[in-house]
Structure formats: structure tokens, C-alpha cells
C-alpha positions, 0 to 999 in steps of 0.5 A: 202523946207526952211520948211523941212529944218526948222523942220529937225533942230527942229527933229535932236535938239531932238537927242540930250542927253538934251533937253529942250522945252519952248516957240516955241524954242527947245535946244539941250543939250550934256554935253559932251562939250561946243561946240556952234556948239553942244550946240544951239536951233532952233526955230518951224515953225511959231513960234512967242515968247514972250518976257517972252519966249525968257527969259525962253531960255536965262535961259536955256542955262545961267544955263548950262554957255552955249552962248545962241545961235540959228541957224534956216530958218528965212522964216520959223519963219519969227517973231523969228529973231525980238523976238532975236533982241530985248532981245539983240541978234546979228547975227553972220552969214547968210550962205546960203544953198542948196539942193539935190533930188535923181533926180538931182542927179550926181555921179562926173567924176573920182569919181570911182577912189577914193574910199569912204570907212565906217570907222570901227575901232577906228583909223578910226574914230580918223583920220577922226576926225583930217582931219576935225579939220586940214580942218577946220584950228582949229575950234574945236580941234581933240579929243576921244570924237570927235571921238566917235561922229562919231561913233554915227552917223554911228551907229545911222543910219546916215552915215560917208564916208571918202577916205583914203590916202596913209599913211592908214590915211585919206585924206577926209571925211564927215558925214550926219546927220540921215534922219528926215521928209525926209531929211538929214544934210551933214555936214563937209566936209573937205581935208587935205590940203595937198591932195586938188583938187583931187575930194575928196570932191565931191567923199565924197559928192555924196557917202554919199547922194547917200546913204541917197537916198538908206535909203528913204530920198527925198533930202538932204541939206547943207551948204557951206562955200565959191565959191570953195565949192559951184561949188563942190556941184553944180558939185553933183547936189545941188541946192541953195534954201534959207538961214540959219541965226545963232544969239547968246546973249554976256555976 
């Protein structure tokens, strides 16, 4: 599964508005944001980069005034981490990832009482973006650009789903990427603090996962940020499969 997840990462970055491929690396950039979570690189499965390859990758970031940063499955390209460390890269984080397959999907009890809906208006997308910003404690600021990115996900083959709050806004939501190489990434599962503990995250996760399977994906994968969220995903049918490594180079 690690090679599938890594192959997905490559295919996903190749969808960025600006693409640079050099020395076994794929770097994707979006001129509309400087976010390191959108502008980053990943190696091809099995890549064995030289010191020169890493220097050329660094330059692709430097000319854009961006921090050189990578996300990848280390088991799918074992030679990459040592080459990056030799160039001064350090580890930001190591995240476990979970995978769900069609036969393992479990719709949580009570999900029917939490109708999960597809956004349709600008107000919906703005509300989802604001909710995710709040849910992730301001790691990114809510913005019209963020709402527009969510709309593009929905309109270009991915999926965005949310549960409405009583005031008509968003209580919680998430996104799932366009499938590639038979798998898709579910990301940004977030619930506003006032609505946590009501099963919203599980309902949205199940709805998005089922949507991808209906569209033909053989699996859906995600990363989790804590034991509480891991238990939520495992109730939906996600199981641990490996880790992803985040590395960057400070100036």
C-alpha cells in the first residue's frame, strides 16, 4: 500500500498549476498561496537522488521564495531520506496513515440523523473554509481563496461534504481528493469546537469514503492527528498501514 500512497502523492502534485520535475522529484506549486502545505515536493517511488538532484530541487523552491519541503512515504523510496539529511533537511513530523477498502467500510450508527450534504453556494464553501480554519486552531486563515479551492475540489472530480449547523452554516466538514492510481486522500476532517462529540466527523468521513468507492476507488487513505481521531476513523473502517515523512530545509 505504501507504493500506492506514494504514487498517489506524485499524481496529486502533478495537478498543481505549476509543476517542476527534476532528479526523481515532483514539486507542485500554486501561485495563489505561499502555504507550505500546498507548495511541496515528493519523490517518485524508488527514487535514488544524487546530491546534485537535491540541489536542483532546493533551487526550484528558492526561486519562488518558498521553503523547500517534502511529504512522502519513506518505505516507497528508502534512499530519499538520507539524501535529504545530507543536504541539511530535517524532519518536521512523522504521521501514520490509515486505509479503508470497500469491504471494510462501516457506516456509523446514528449517521442517518446527521444529514451530510454537498455544498452548492458560495456561502456554503465560505462556511466550510471558516469551520476548518476554526477546527484546526487557525493553522490557516479562512479566506475567499480557501473557499475557492474547496469549490475546485468538488467541481474537478473530488468531493467536499459537510453537516449544517442549526444557524445554517457549517458544523463540520471534510474533503476528498480526485482519485488517482486507484486511491484517494481524505483530508481536512474538522468540526467546530461547539459541535464536537456528536458524531459529525464520523458521518462526514463515511459519506466521503462511500462516495469515492461508488466512483470506483479501490481504497481511501488519510492521516490522523491524535488517538481520538484515530478511533473515529477506525470505527468507519480505516486501519493502520504505514507512515508518511515530512521534511523541510530552513533558510
